[in-house]
N, C-alpha and C positions, 0 to 999 in steps of 0.2 A: 573305564572311568577317565583315564588320562585323555583319551580322544574326545570325550564329551566336555571335559574341562577346557581343552585347547580350543574346541569349537566355540564354547561360550565366551572364552577370552577374546577370540578373534572378532566377536560381535561387539563387545563392550569396550574394547581397548582402541582408543584413537588418540592422536597427538594434536598439538597446537598447530595453527595455520600461520602463514606469513603473507602479508599484502604489501606490494609496492604501489603506492598511489600517487598520481599526479593530477593536479586540478588547476584550471585557470578560470578565475571568476571575475564578475563585475557586479558592483552595487552602485546604484545611482538614485538620487532624489530629483524629482522633476516637478514642474508646474508649481514652483514656489512652495515645495514641501507637501503638496497635496497628493503626489503620486510617488511610487517607489518601484524600481526595476532591479531585479537580481537575475543573474544568469551565470552558468558555469558549464564548462566542458571538462570531462574527466576521463582518465584512463587508469585501469587497475590491472596488475599482474598478481593473480591470487594463486599461491603455492600451498600444497598440502591442504586444500580447501576441505572444510568440514561440511558434509551434506547429509541429508536425510535419505536413507536407503531402505529397501525392503529385501529381506532374505529371500533368495530365489526358490527355496524349498518349502518354507513354512509361512512366508509373508510377514514375519516379525519385523518391526521397524527398529532401526538403530542408526547411530551416527557413525560416519566413516570418513577417513581421509581419502579423498577421491581425486588424486592427481592435481591438475592445475587448470586455470581458466583465464582468459582475457576478457575484460569488460571495458567498453567504451560507451560514452553517452553524452547527452547534452540536456540541460534542464533550464527552464526559464519561468519566472513568476513576475506578474505585474499587478499592482494594486493601486487604486486611486479613489479619492473622494471626488466624485463627479459634481456633487453639490454638497452643502453642509449636512444634508440628511441622507444622501444616496451614495453608496460606495460599491465598488466592484473589484473582484479579484479573479484573475485567470492564471492558470499554471499548466505547464505541459512538460513532457520529457520524451526523449528518444533514447533507446537503450539497445545495445548490441552485445550479446554474450556468446562465447564459444569455449567449450571444454577443449583444452589443447593437449591434455594428457590424462589418462585414466588408468587405474590399476588393471591388471590382467583379468580379474574376475568380473569387471564391468567395462570391458574394452569397447563395448558398443556405445559408450557415452562420448568417446572422443569425436570431436567435430560437431557435436550437438550443442543446443542451447542449454543454459542453466535452468534448473527447475524454478517455476514460479517467477519468471523474469519476463514480463510482457515487453514487447518491443516499443510500445509507446502508450502514453496515457495523457488525458487532458481533463481539466476540471474548471468550473466556473462557479462563483458564488456572488450573490447579489444581496445587499443589505440596505434597508430603508428604515429610518427612525422618524416617528411622527408623534409630536406632543399631543396629549389629550387634556383632560380636566384635572385640576387640583395637583398639578405638578407631575402627574403620571405620564408615561410615554409608552408607545407601542414600537417594538422592534420587529420588523419583518425580515425573514431570512429564507433564501432559496438557493440550493446548490445542486449541481449535476456533475457526474463524473463519467468519463468514457475510458475503458481499459481494454487493451487489445488481447488477443488470444495468448495462451501460455501453455507450458507443458508441466505436468505434475510428476513426471518420471525422467530419470537421467537418460534413458534411451530415446526420449521424445516419441514414444510409440502411440501416445494418446494426446490429443490436443484439446485443452479446455477452451470453450468458445469465448469470444469477446463479450463484454456486457456494458450496459449503461444503467445508472442508478441516480435517482433524484430524491432529495429530502427537503422538507419545509418546516418552518417554525415561526410562530407568532408569540412574542413575549411581552407582557405588560409589566412595567417596573415602576415602583413608587419613587417619589421625589428624593427620598433619602437612600435609595438603592437597597433597602432592606427586604422589601417584599418583591416576589417574582412569581408571576402566574404565566405559564407557557402551555400552548397547544401545539403539538408537534405531529408530524407524519413522516415516517421513514419508508423508503422504497415505494414512492407514490404510485408507480404503475403496477405494483404488486407482481413484478417479474420474478420468475424462477432463475436465480443467479447462482451458478456453481462457483464456489470459492476454493475448493480443494477436493482431492480424491486420493484414495489408496487403491492400488491395483492389486487384485481384481475386485471390482464391484462395490467399494465403499465410497459414498459421496457425501460431501459437506456443502451445505447451502447457506447463502445469506438468508437472513430472516425475511419472511414475507412482509407485506405492508403492515406497519405498526402505527396506530394512532393513539395518542395518549395526552393526558393532562398532568402537568407538574405544578405544584405549589411549594414555594420555598420561602424561608425567612432567615436572614442572616443576623445572628446575634452578635452583640458587641464583644 
């Protein structure tokens, strides 16, 4: 009984983590206020990090203090009103992670990348507003994201593939902003996109293509 209790305690007992974070950033307004640029470079030293682990014997999931990791990266975002009706937003990041220390029971994690930490991602969003009759207007939105491959386990034994995903929405709004009628489509290409997995053999997917109609009214 004591051995079972100690085994259970080792799974559920974990401590707080510590992070030393350094960041250098930039925020700028351009084009007479029509555009904005933000950028930052960062470096983190993560000690006693809390990560999601799987028990090696029974595949139960639990949180664990798993050594330390170094994280460096750069991210940038630019948005602009190209015209009074048309706006664009682009964003991207580059991320480098490395587990620098791991406990003895998961020593194969040392030198590996952190789980669910893609090395880079990029997104773009386009918006266009068009007035129609009786004060109503149509808002058109289209966005697309690119995410690089990543690892779902601390040993980096399985690589989840990179993916791309697009969404679109057309929204009609009344002049008083109370009525909203929207037609939307998510995952336009209907791709099979893996968003997570448990080893062995359990997979989690982004939703397939979804097309829908929303009708909303905002009350005072």
